[in-house]
C-alpha positions in Angstrom: -8.5 93.8 -40.1 -9.1 90.0 -39.6 -7.3 90.2 -36.1 -10.0 92.6 -35.0 -12.8 90.2 -36.1 -11.1 87.4 -34.3 -11.0 89.4 -31.1 -14.7 90.2 -31.5 -15.5 86.5 -32.1 -13.5 85.5 -29.0 -15.5 88.1 -27.0 -18.7 86.6 -28.1 -17.5 83.2 -27.4 -16.6 84.3 -23.8 -19.8 86.1 -23.4 -21.6 82.9 -24.2 -19.5 81.0 -21.7 -20.4 83.7 -19.1 -24.1 83.1 -19.7 -23.6 79.3 -19.6 -21.8 79.5 -16.2 -24.3 82.0 -14.8 -27.3 79.8 -15.8 -25.8 76.5 -14.6 -28.0 74.8 -12.0 -30.8 77.3 -12.3 -33.2 74.8 -13.8 -33.0 72.7 -10.6 -33.5 75.8 -8.4 -30.0 75.5 -6.9 -28.5 78.8 -5.6 -25.4 80.2 -7.3 -22.2 79.5 -5.4 -19.4 82.0 -4.9 -16.9 80.3 -7.1 -19.7 80.2 -10.0 -20.3 83.9 -9.5 -16.5 84.6 -9.5 -15.8 82.6 -12.6 -18.8 84.3 -14.4 -17.3 87.8 -13.5 -13.9 86.8 -14.7 -15.3 85.5 -18.0 -17.4 88.7 -18.4 -14.4 90.9 -17.9 -12.5 88.9 -20.4 -15.3 89.1 -22.9 -15.5 92.9 -22.5 -11.8 93.4 -22.9 -11.6 91.2 -26.0 -14.5 92.9 -27.6 -13.3 96.4 -26.8 -9.8 95.4 -28.1 -11.4 94.0 -31.3 -13.4 97.3 -31.9 -10.4 99.5 -31.1 -8.3 97.4 -33.5 -10.8 97.8 -36.2 -11.0 101.6 -35.8 
């Protein structure tokens, strides 16, 4: 049961990283670059996979 919780925590951590990358530079009014968008999408996919695996492991 603890491994599922670890996966959920990892998913939350990656989701926070996604938000951080997505918001980087927006206070200065800079547009998002293509690598920034790609990295945010990769982090989001990893967060969703980790969270789904954690939920499925707990069930």
